[in-house]
MOPAC internal coordinates of N, CA, C and O (Angstrom, degrees):
PM7 1SCF
backbone

  N    0.0000 0     0.00 0     0.00 0    0    0    0
  C    1.4313 1     0.00 0     0.00 0    1    0    0
  C    1.5133 1   107.88 1     0.00 0    2    1    0
  O    1.2310 1   121.20 1   -35.60 1    3    2    1
  N    1.3237 1   115.31 1   144.40 1    3    2    1
  C    1.4502 1   121.75 1  -177.87 1    5    3    2
  C    1.5216 1   109.91 1  -131.84 1    6    5    3
  O    1.2310 1   120.16 1   -46.50 1    7    6    5
  N    1.3090 1   117.29 1   133.50 1    7    6    5
  C    1.4585 1   122.55 1   172.37 1    9    7    6
  C    1.5242 1   105.72 1  -105.47 1   10    9    7
  O    1.2310 1   121.00 1   -65.60 1   11   10    9
  N    1.3274 1   115.70 1   114.40 1   11   10    9
  C    1.4596 1   119.84 1  -171.11 1   13   11   10
  C    1.5233 1   112.62 1  -135.13 1   14   13   11
  O    1.2310 1   121.50 1   -16.48 1   15   14   13
  N    1.3268 1   114.73 1   163.52 1   15   14   13
  C    1.4555 1   121.45 1   174.44 1   17   15   14
  C    1.5301 1   108.97 1   -83.41 1   18   17   15
  O    1.2310 1   120.97 1    -6.48 1   19   18   17
  N    1.3170 1   115.75 1   173.52 1   19   18   17
  C    1.4575 1   121.17 1  -178.31 1   21   19   18
  C    1.5334 1   111.48 1   -59.71 1   22   21   19
  O    1.2310 1   120.11 1   143.70 1   23   22   21
  N    1.3186 1   117.40 1   -36.30 1   23   22   21
  C    1.4614 1   121.80 1  -178.48 1   25   23   22
  C    1.5288 1   113.14 1   -67.19 1   26   25   23
  O    1.2310 1   119.54 1   153.92 1   27   26   25
  N    1.3243 1   118.48 1   -26.08 1   27   26   25
  C    1.4601 1   121.70 1  -175.33 1   29   27   26
  C    1.5282 1   114.31 1  -106.50 1   30   29   27
  O    1.2310 1   119.77 1  -170.69 1   31   30   29
  N    1.3291 1   118.05 1     9.31 1   31   30   29
  C    1.4700 1   120.27 1  -179.35 1   33   31   30
  C    1.5214 1   111.04 1   -60.26 1   34   33   31
  O    1.2310 1   119.91 1   132.77 1   35   34   33
  N    1.3205 1   117.78 1   -47.23 1   35   34   33
  C    1.4642 1   120.31 1  -178.31 1   37   35   34
  C    1.5253 1   111.81 1   -62.08 1   38   37   35
  O    1.2310 1   120.08 1   139.67 1   39   38   37
  N    1.3130 1   117.45 1   -40.33 1   39   38   37
  C    1.4660 1   121.44 1   177.70 1   41   39   38
  C    1.5240 1   110.63 1   -63.51 1   42   41   39
  O    1.2310 1   120.23 1   137.27 1   43   42   41
  N    1.3284 1   117.17 1   -42.73 1   43   42   41
  C    1.4649 1   120.94 1   179.00 1   45   43   42
  C    1.5255 1   110.97 1   -64.73 1   46   45   43
  O    1.2310 1   120.08 1   140.21 1   47   46   45
  N    1.3200 1   117.45 1   -39.79 1   47   46   45
  C    1.4743 1   120.92 1   177.35 1   49   47   46
  C    1.5209 1   109.63 1   -62.19 1   50   49   47
  O    1.2310 1   120.20 1   133.41 1   51   50   49
  N    1.3252 1   117.21 1   -46.59 1   51   50   49
  C    1.4702 1   121.05 1   179.23 1   53   51   50
  C    1.5259 1   111.23 1   -59.57 1   54   53   51
  O    1.2310 1   120.29 1   135.55 1   55   54   53
  N    1.3257 1   117.06 1   -44.45 1   55   54   53
  C    1.4633 1   120.44 1   179.85 1   57   55   54
  C    1.5285 1   110.72 1   -64.58 1   58   57   55
  O    1.2310 1   120.24 1   139.28 1   59   58   57
  N    1.3261 1   117.15 1   -40.72 1   59   58   57
  C    1.4591 1   121.46 1   179.61 1   61   59   58
  C    1.5332 1   110.17 1   -62.44 1   62   61   59
  O    1.2310 1   120.32 1   132.70 1   63   62   61
  N    1.3293 1   117.00 1   -47.30 1   63   62   61
  C    1.4687 1   121.56 1  -179.30 1   65   63   62
  C    1.5253 1   110.15 1   -63.10 1   66   65   63
  O    1.2310 1   119.88 1   138.01 1   67   66   65
  N    1.3362 1   117.83 1   -41.99 1   67   66   65
  C    1.4619 1   120.90 1   178.15 1   69   67   66
  C    1.5234 1   111.56 1   -61.08 1   70   69   67
  O    1.2310 1   120.74 1   140.27 1   71   70   69
  N    1.3303 1   116.18 1   -39.73 1   71   70   69
  C    1.4608 1   120.51 1  -176.41 1   73   71   70
  C    1.5240 1   113.00 1   -78.51 1   74   73   71
  O    1.2310 1   120.06 1   136.02 1   75   74   73
  N    1.3360 1   117.49 1   -43.98 1   75   74   73
  C    1.4616 1   120.80 1  -172.10 1   77   75   74
  C    1.5286 1   114.29 1  -107.67 1   78   77   75
  O    1.2310 1   120.01 1   173.62 1   79   78   77
  N    1.3383 1   117.59 1    -6.38 1   79   78   77
  C    1.4560 1   122.92 1  -179.45 1   81   79   78
  C    1.5250 1   112.29 1    52.54 1   82   81   79
  O    1.2310 1   120.96 1  -139.88 1   83   82   81
  N    1.3208 1   115.77 1    40.12 1   83   82   81
  C    1.4623 1   122.80 1   179.28 1   85   83   82
  C    1.5276 1   107.91 1  -152.85 1   86   85   83
  O    1.2310 1   120.76 1   -23.24 1   87   86   85
  N    1.3100 1   116.16 1   156.76 1   87   86   85
  C    1.4596 1   120.55 1   179.04 1   89   87   86
  C    1.5302 1   110.06 1   -77.26 1   90   89   87
  O    1.2310 1   120.04 1   -42.40 1   91   90   89
  N    1.3187 1   117.52 1   137.60 1   91   90   89
  C    1.4678 1   120.49 1  -179.55 1   93   91   90
  C    1.5223 1   111.75 1   -84.71 1   94   93   91
  O    1.2310 1   121.23 1   -13.47 1   95   94   93
  N    1.3115 1   115.26 1   166.53 1   95   94   93
  C    1.4659 1   122.50 1   167.24 1   97   95   94
  C    1.5203 1   105.82 1   -94.82 1   98   97   95
  O    1.2310 1   121.13 1   -34.91 1   99   98   97
  N    1.3248 1   115.43 1   145.09 1   99   98   97
  C    1.4567 1   121.41 1   178.12 1  101   99   98
  C    1.5263 1   107.90 1  -114.22 1  102  101   99
  O    1.2310 1   120.41 1   -57.02 1  103  102  101
  N    1.3268 1   116.81 1   122.98 1  103  102  101
  C    1.4616 1   122.26 1  -179.17 1  105  103  102
  C    1.5227 1   108.48 1  -113.87 1  106  105  103
  O    1.2310 1   120.54 1   -50.16 1  107  106  105
  N    1.3144 1   116.58 1   129.84 1  107  106  105
  C    1.4638 1   122.31 1   177.95 1  109  107  106
  C    1.5237 1   108.07 1   -78.83 1  110  109  107
  O    1.2310 1   120.16 1   -67.92 1  111  110  109
  N    1.3175 1   117.30 1   112.08 1  111  110  109
  C    1.4687 1   121.68 1  -177.36 1  113  111  110
  C    1.5236 1   112.69 1   -74.70 1  114  113  111
  O    1.2310 1   120.12 1   165.31 1  115  114  113
  N    1.3221 1   117.38 1   -14.69 1  115  114  113
  C    1.4622 1   120.63 1   178.97 1  117  115  114
  C    1.5297 1   110.26 1   -73.24 1  118  117  115
  O    1.2310 1   120.64 1   143.29 1  119  118  117
  N    1.3256 1   116.38 1   -36.71 1  119  118  117
  C    1.4651 1   120.24 1  -176.16 1  121  119  118
  C    1.5263 1   113.79 1  -103.81 1  122  121  119
  O    1.2310 1   119.69 1   170.32 1  123  122  121
  N    1.3215 1   118.20 1    -9.68 1  123  122  121
  C    1.4641 1   121.45 1  -176.93 1  125  123  122
  C    1.5253 1   110.78 1  -109.62 1  126  125  123
  O    1.2310 1   120.75 1   -47.53 1  127  126  125
  N    1.3074 1   116.17 1   132.47 1  127  126  125
  C    1.4675 1   121.94 1   176.67 1  129  127  126
  C    1.5209 1   108.63 1  -118.53 1  130  129  127
  O    1.2310 1   120.67 1   -34.46 1  131  130  129
  N    1.3256 1   116.33 1   145.54 1  131  130  129
  C    1.4573 1   122.05 1  -179.07 1  133  131  130
  C    1.5207 1   109.24 1  -112.96 1  134  133  131
  O    1.2310 1   120.74 1   -39.25 1  135  134  133
  N    1.3220 1   116.19 1   140.75 1  135  134  133
  C    1.4664 1   121.04 1  -176.99 1  137  135  134
  C    1.5306 1   112.38 1   -68.80 1  138  137  135
  O    1.2310 1   120.14 1   139.77 1  139  138  137
  N    1.3322 1   117.33 1   -40.23 1  139  138  137
  C    1.4639 1   119.54 1  -172.17 1  141  139  138
  C    1.5206 1   113.75 1  -124.79 1  142  141  139
  O    1.2310 1   120.13 1  -158.29 1  143  142  141
  N    1.3236 1   117.36 1    21.71 1  143  142  141
  C    1.4651 1   120.13 1   179.55 1  145  143  142
  C    1.5134 1   109.61 1  -149.21 1  146  145  143
  O    1.2310 1   120.80 1   -48.59 1  147  146  145
  N    1.3108 1   116.07 1   131.41 1  147  146  145
  C    1.4581 1   121.44 1   175.11 1  149  147  146
  C    1.5227 1   107.97 1  -107.78 1  150  149  147
  O    1.2310 1   120.07 1   -61.98 1  151  150  149
  N    1.3184 1   117.47 1   118.02 1  151  150  149
  C    1.4650 1   119.87 1  -179.93 1  153  151  150
  C    1.5222 1   111.01 1   -68.25 1  154  153  151
  O    1.2310 1   120.34 1   -21.92 1  155  154  153
  N    1.3227 1   116.95 1   158.08 1  155  154  153
  C    1.4622 1   119.78 1   176.36 1  157  155  154
  C    1.5287 1   110.41 1   -59.36 1  158  157  155
  O    1.2310 1   120.65 1   -29.05 1  159  158  157
  N    1.2971 1   116.37 1   150.95 1  159  158  157
  C    1.4666 1   120.84 1  -179.17 1  161  159  158
  C    1.5225 1   110.61 1   -76.49 1  162  161  159
  O    1.2310 1   120.25 1   141.97 1  163  162  161
  N    1.3235 1   117.13 1   -38.03 1  163  162  161
  C    1.4599 1   120.78 1  -177.07 1  165  163  162
  C    1.5209 1   111.75 1  -110.60 1  166  165  163
  O    1.2310 1   121.39 1   -17.73 1  167  166  165
  N    1.3069 1   114.95 1   162.27 1  167  166  165
  C    1.4672 1   123.76 1  -179.98 1  169  167  166
  C    1.5280 1   110.24 1   -59.00 1  170  169  167
  O    1.2310 1   120.90 1   -38.19 1  171  170  169
  N    1.3254 1   115.88 1   141.81 1  171  170  169
  C    1.4652 1   121.17 1  -178.38 1  173  171  170
  C    1.5319 1   113.96 1   -91.36 1  174  173  171
  O    1.2310 1   119.92 1  -178.13 1  175  174  173
  N    1.3263 1   117.76 1     1.87 1  175  174  173
  C    1.4571 1   120.68 1  -177.77 1  177  175  174
  C    1.5267 1   110.99 1   -89.32 1  178  177  175
  O    1.2310 1   120.81 1   -69.89 1  179  178  177
  N    1.3072 1   116.06 1   110.11 1  179  178  177
  C    1.4569 1   122.09 1   174.17 1  181  179  178
  C    1.5142 1   114.15 1    56.62 1  182  181  179
  O    1.2310 1   120.90 1    46.79 1  183  182  181
  N    1.3020 1   115.88 1  -133.21 1  183  182  181
  C    1.4661 1   122.73 1  -176.72 1  185  183  182
  C    1.5306 1   112.29 1   -93.30 1  186  185  183
  O    1.2310 1   119.53 1  -164.59 1  187  186  185
  N    1.3085 1   118.50 1    15.41 1  187  186  185
  C    1.4622 1   122.92 1  -176.74 1  189  187  186
  C    1.5285 1   110.34 1   -67.90 1  190  189  187
  O    1.2310 1   121.11 1   -45.10 1  191  190  189
  N    1.3250 1   115.47 1   134.90 1  191  190  189
  C    1.4600 1   119.29 1   179.21 1  193  191  190
  C    1.5389 1   111.65 1  -117.85 1  194  193  191
  O    1.2310 1   120.76 1  -162.12 1  195  194  193
  N    1.3282 1   116.15 1    17.88 1  195  194  193
  C    1.4577 1   120.31 1   175.98 1  197  195  194
  C    1.5306 1   110.17 1   -74.67 1  198  197  195
  O    1.2310 1   120.23 1   -20.18 1  199  198  197
  N    1.3061 1   117.16 1   159.82 1  199  198  197
  C    1.4587 1   122.76 1  -179.41 1  201  199  198
  C    1.5321 1   109.81 1   -68.58 1  202  201  199
  O    1.2310 1   120.88 1   -46.60 1  203  202  201
  N    1.3246 1   115.92 1   133.40 1  203  202  201
  C    1.4696 1   121.25 1   177.14 1  205  203  202
  C    1.5252 1   107.67 1   -71.65 1  206  205  203
  O    1.2310 1   120.71 1   -64.02 1  207  206  205
  N    1.3215 1   116.24 1   115.98 1  207  206  205
  C    1.4662 1   121.28 1  -176.01 1  209  207  206
  C    1.5213 1   113.08 1  -109.39 1  210  209  207
  O    1.2310 1   120.44 1   163.36 1  211  210  209
  N    1.3371 1   116.77 1   -16.64 1  211  210  209
  C    1.4662 1   120.48 1  -175.64 1  213  211  210
  C    1.5190 1   111.50 1  -135.14 1  214  213  211
  O    1.2310 1   121.30 1   -34.37 1  215  214  213
  N    1.3005 1   115.11 1   145.63 1  215  214  213
  C    1.4585 1   122.93 1   172.96 1  217  215  214
  C    1.5234 1   106.85 1  -110.55 1  218  217  215
  O    1.2310 1   120.83 1   -58.61 1  219  218  217
  N    1.3147 1   116.01 1   121.39 1  219  218  217
  C    1.4681 1   122.18 1   178.70 1  221  219  218
  C    1.5202 1   105.82 1  -104.82 1  222  221  219
  O    1.2310 1   120.95 1   -66.78 1  223  222  221
  N    1.3384 1   115.78 1   113.22 1  223  222  221
  C    1.4639 1   120.31 1  -174.60 1  225  223  222
  C    1.5196 1   110.90 1  -144.77 1  226  225  223
  O    1.2310 1   120.10 1   180.00 1  227  226  225

């Protein structure tokens, strides 16, 4: 699973497909809240410091 900014969504999808050989679900972190998990605030791709807006899972 990847928490990424808008700029890195395509990269996260590609990495997910390469790893799991299946299409991921994309969850909008701006509108979705989780009861027992807080997503990272910033993008998890490299040195990116943009706000994580999507969960690729």
